[in-house]
C-alpha positions in Angstrom: 0.0 0.0 0.0 1.1 3.5 -0.7 2.2 5.7 2.2 0.6 9.0 1.1 -2.8 10.0 -0.3 -4.4 13.0 -2.0 -6.8 15.0 0.1 -8.8 18.3 -0.2 -8.0 20.1 3.1 -9.3 23.2 4.8 -6.4 25.3 6.2 -8.6 28.0 7.7 -12.2 29.3 7.7 -13.1 31.2 4.6 -10.3 29.8 2.6 -10.6 27.5 -0.5 -9.7 23.9 0.0 -6.1 22.8 -0.9 -5.3 19.5 -2.7 -2.4 18.1 -0.7 -0.4 14.9 -0.3 -0.9 13.6 3.2 0.2 10.4 5.1 -2.4 7.6 5.0 -3.7 7.4 8.5 -3.3 4.3 10.6 -6.4 2.8 12.3 -6.4 3.0 16.1 -8.5 1.0 18.5 -12.0 0.4 17.1 -11.2 2.0 13.8 -11.2 0.8 10.2 -9.1 2.2 7.3 -11.1 2.5 4.2 -10.1 3.3 0.6 -12.7 5.8 -0.6 -14.5 5.3 -3.9 -16.9 8.3 -3.6 -17.8 11.1 -1.3 -20.8 13.4 -1.5 -20.6 17.2 -1.3 -23.0 18.5 1.3 -24.3 22.0 2.2 -22.8 21.4 5.7 -19.4 21.3 4.1 -20.0 24.9 2.9 -20.8 25.9 6.5 -17.6 24.4 7.8 -15.6 25.9 5.0 -16.9 29.4 5.8 -16.8 28.9 9.6 -20.5 29.7 10.1 -20.7 26.2 11.6 -17.5 25.2 13.4 -16.2 23.1 16.2 -15.1 24.8 19.4 -11.4 24.0 18.9 -10.8 23.6 15.2 -7.7 21.6 14.1 -6.2 22.6 10.8 -5.6 21.2 8.2 -9.0 19.5 8.2 -10.3 17.1 5.6 -13.9 17.9 4.9 -16.6 15.4 3.8 -19.1 13.1 5.5 -20.8 11.1 2.8 -18.0 8.7 1.9 -18.2 5.2 0.5 -15.2 2.9 0.4 -13.8 -0.5 1.1 -12.1 -1.8 4.2 -8.3 -2.1 3.7 -7.1 -2.1 7.3 -8.2 -3.0 10.9 -7.3 -1.4 14.2 -7.1 -3.3 17.5 -10.5 -4.6 18.7 -12.1 -4.7 15.3 -12.9 -7.5 12.9 -16.6 -8.1 12.5 -16.5 -6.3 9.2 -14.2 -8.1 6.8 -11.5 -6.6 4.7 -12.8 -5.7 1.2 -16.4 -4.9 2.5 -17.9 -1.7 1.2 -18.9 0.6 4.0 -20.0 4.1 4.7 -18.2 7.1 6.2 -21.3 9.0 7.6 -21.6 12.3 9.5 -21.1 10.6 12.9 -17.6 9.4 13.7 -18.6 8.5 17.2 -20.6 9.6 20.3 -20.1 9.3 24.0 -22.2 6.1 24.2 -23.4 6.7 27.8 -25.7 9.8 27.9 -29.5 9.6 27.8 -29.6 10.5 24.1 -27.2 7.7 23.2 -28.9 5.1 25.4 -32.4 5.9 24.1 -31.9 5.9 20.3 -31.3 9.7 19.9 -27.5 9.5 19.6 -27.4 12.1 16.8 -28.3 14.7 19.6 -25.4 13.6 21.8 -23.6 16.7 23.0 -20.2 15.0 22.7 -20.6 13.4 19.3 -17.8 13.9 16.8 -18.5 14.5 13.1 -16.4 13.6 10.0 -15.2 16.6 8.2 -16.0 18.7 11.3 -14.1 17.5 14.5 -12.2 14.7 12.8 -11.0 14.2 9.3 -13.6 13.2 6.7 -13.9 11.8 3.3 -12.5 14.3 0.8 -9.4 12.0 0.7 -8.4 8.8 -0.9 -8.3 7.0 2.5 -10.1 7.7 5.8 -10.7 6.3 9.2 -14.2 5.2 10.5 -15.2 3.6 13.7 -16.3 0.0 13.0 -19.3 0.4 15.4 -20.4 3.6 13.7 -20.3 2.6 10.0 -22.7 0.7 7.9 -22.3 -1.9 5.2 -23.5 -0.6 1.8 -25.9 -3.0 0.1 -24.7 -4.4 -3.3 -27.8 -3.1 -5.0 -26.7 0.6 -4.4 -23.8 1.9 -6.5 -21.2 3.9 -4.5 -22.1 7.3 -6.1 -25.8 6.8 -5.3 -25.0 5.5 -1.8 -22.9 8.5 -0.8 -25.7 11.1 -0.4 -27.7 8.6 1.6 -25.2 8.8 4.4 -26.2 12.4 5.3 -28.8 13.9 3.0 -30.8 10.6 2.8 -30.7 9.7 6.5 -31.5 13.3 7.5 -34.6 13.2 5.3 -35.5 9.8 6.7 -35.1 10.9 10.3 -37.5 13.8 9.7 -40.1 11.6 7.8 -40.1 9.1 10.6 -40.9 11.8 13.2 -43.8 13.0 11.1 -45.9 9.8 11.8 -47.0 9.6 8.2 -49.5 6.9 6.9 -52.1 6.4 4.2 -54.7 9.1 4.5 -52.3 11.8 5.8 -50.8 14.7 3.9 -47.1 15.7 4.1 -46.0 19.1 2.8 -42.3 19.1 1.8 -40.8 22.7 1.8 -37.7 22.8 -0.4 -37.1 20.4 -3.2 -33.3 20.2 -3.3 -31.4 17.0 -2.7 -32.8 16.4 0.8 -36.3 17.4 -0.2 -36.2 15.0 -3.1 -35.4 12.2 -0.7 -38.2 13.5 1.6 -40.7 13.4 -1.3 -39.9 9.7 -2.1 -39.8 8.6 1.5 -43.1 10.3 2.3 -44.7 8.8 -0.7 -43.5 5.4 0.3 -45.4 5.8 3.6 -48.6 6.1 1.7 -49.2 9.7 2.4 -50.4 12.4 0.0 -47.3 14.5 -0.8 -47.3 18.2 -1.5 -44.0 19.8 -2.8 -43.3 23.5 -2.4 -40.3 25.4 -3.9 -39.2 28.7 -5.4 -38.1 26.9 -8.6 -40.5 25.7 -11.3 -37.7 23.4 -12.5 -37.5 21.7 -9.0 -41.2 21.4 -8.9 -41.1 19.5 -12.2 -38.5 17.1 -10.6 -40.8 16.8 -7.6 -43.7 15.7 -9.8 -41.5 13.1 -11.5 -40.6 11.7 -8.1 -44.2 11.2 -7.2 -45.5 14.5 -5.6 -49.3 14.6 -5.8 -49.4 18.5 -5.7 -46.8 21.1 -6.4 -47.0 24.8 -5.3 -44.7 27.7 -6.0 -43.4 29.3 -2.8 -44.3 32.7 -4.2 -48.0 31.7 -4.9 -49.4 31.6 -1.3 -48.7 27.9 -0.7 -50.2 28.0 2.8 -53.6 29.0 1.5 -53.3 26.3 -1.2 -52.5 23.7 1.5 -55.7 24.8 3.4 -57.7 24.5 0.2 -56.8 20.8 -0.1 -57.5 20.2 3.6 -54.2 21.1 5.3 -51.1 19.2 6.1 -50.6 16.6 8.8 -46.9 17.4 8.6 -45.0 20.4 7.3 -41.4 19.3 6.9 -38.9 22.1 6.1 -35.9 21.4 3.9 -35.6 25.0 2.7 -32.7 27.1 4.2 -35.0 30.1 4.9 -37.4 31.3 7.5 -39.6 32.7 4.8 -41.6 29.5 4.7 -42.9 30.0 8.3 -46.1 31.9 7.4 -47.0 29.2 4.8 -46.4 26.5 7.4 -48.6 28.2 10.0 -51.4 28.6 7.4 -51.2 25.1 6.1 -50.6 22.9 9.2 -53.6 21.0 10.6 -54.6 20.9 14.2 -52.2 18.6 16.1 -50.0 18.4 13.1 -46.2 18.1 13.1 -43.9 21.0 12.1 -40.4 19.5 11.6 -37.4 21.7 10.9 -34.5 20.0 9.1 -32.7 22.8 7.2 -30.3 24.9 9.2 -32.0 28.3 9.5 -30.4 30.7 12.0 -33.0 33.4 11.7 -35.8 33.4 14.3 -39.5 33.0 13.5 -42.6 34.4 15.3 -44.7 32.0 17.3 -47.9 32.7 19.3 -48.1 30.5 22.3 -51.8 31.1 22.4 -52.0 29.6 18.8 -49.9 26.7 20.0 -52.2 26.1 22.9 -55.4 26.0 20.9 -54.0 24.0 17.9 -51.9 21.4 19.7 -49.4 21.6 16.9 -46.2 19.8 17.7 -42.9 21.5 16.6 -39.5 19.7 16.6 -36.2 19.6 14.9 -34.5 16.6 13.3 -30.7 16.2 13.1 -29.2 13.6 10.8 -30.2 10.1 12.1 -29.1 7.3 14.3 -27.0 4.3 13.2 -30.1 2.2 13.1 -31.9 4.8 11.0 -29.0 4.8 8.5 -29.1 1.0 8.2 -32.8 1.0 7.8 -32.6 3.7 5.1 -29.9 1.8 3.2 -32.2 -1.2 3.2 -35.1 0.9 1.9 -32.8 2.3 -0.8 -31.8 -1.2 -1.9 -35.4 -2.3 -2.1 -37.2 0.7 -3.6 -34.4 2.4 -5.4 -34.4 6.0 -4.2 -33.8 8.4 -7.1 -31.6 11.5 -7.2 -29.7 13.3 -10.0 -26.1 12.5 -9.2 -23.2 14.3 -10.9 -19.7 13.0 -10.2 -16.6 15.2 -10.1 -12.9 14.5 -9.6 -11.3 15.4 -6.2 -9.4 18.2 -7.9 -12.7 20.0 -8.6 -13.8 19.9 -4.9 -13.8 23.7 -4.6 -15.6 24.2 -7.8 -18.3 21.7 -6.7 -18.7 23.5 -3.4 -18.9 26.9 -5.2 -21.6 25.6 -7.5 -23.6 24.3 -4.6 -23.3 27.6 -2.8 -24.7 29.4 -5.9 -27.7 27.1 -6.1 -26.7 25.5 -9.4 -27.2 21.9 -8.3 -30.6 20.2 -8.8 -29.6 16.9 -7.1 -26.2 16.1 -5.5 -22.6 16.4 -6.4 -20.3 13.4 -5.6 -16.5 13.2 -5.7 -15.5 10.1 -7.6 -11.9 9.1 -6.7 -11.5 7.1 -10.0 -11.7 10.3 -12.1 
């Protein structure tokens, strides 16, 4: 095996990534070394690059990326239940504390001590990476590596929100924002048997939503809250749009005792009447990524029903260009780094 690898690294917040030669890391206790085949480019990578979302004590240089797929090529002490050559994922979660209430009750993605790939430990914008054996997942043979990569963050984030919405036949789900996460949300909500309403600023993305199975599509500029009420309201309003401008439409469109689930990172506040909350019984929550079990369940769903998303592959050398395109809103689906290019 070679001793060095190519990696796209962040040397400081607000700076472009640099393509560097770095030593291939050695797996420690509980860790696997994987040779990456692909790694998705996520909006969270933009937040880390800019520093708008950052660890308390950042360590540079930092390898970004948390949607990696690769094959096991090395084992650290205390590992071995995943065999060499197995294709596994490098997801957002590197590890968690394992002993807090959240970890012990199935909400480990809310663990206050969890570490994330491409955030507090090196991630997947590199030819090799380390994952914790207990925190990875085997990728089903039915899913190609490029298609599997976005499932490790975008897909499981959408699935975590859809599960909280308690959808079923006869219920209506309103999906706000039809980018990559929202497109997964549309398909997963449809698979639950619910009626799906897709809402977005872009007519092009609404056309994609219709092809993915959305029963109704409303432009965000055309009073979608009123249109939701006209069709009986939504049992769940799930926000994948990175804006607080959806809030009025959500308040108009949500049913009594419905779920409002916030998934997109929106730092701006919204107005909420506690009296309205009292009389409607609406439930409001956030959903962050997903647990290990939710990831494994999602990969099983993806292998069985074939979740669709427009995937464009790019070489590692184009990592900055890919992130810039994502920031400009020029990507309908997801960009994935392919290390064979």
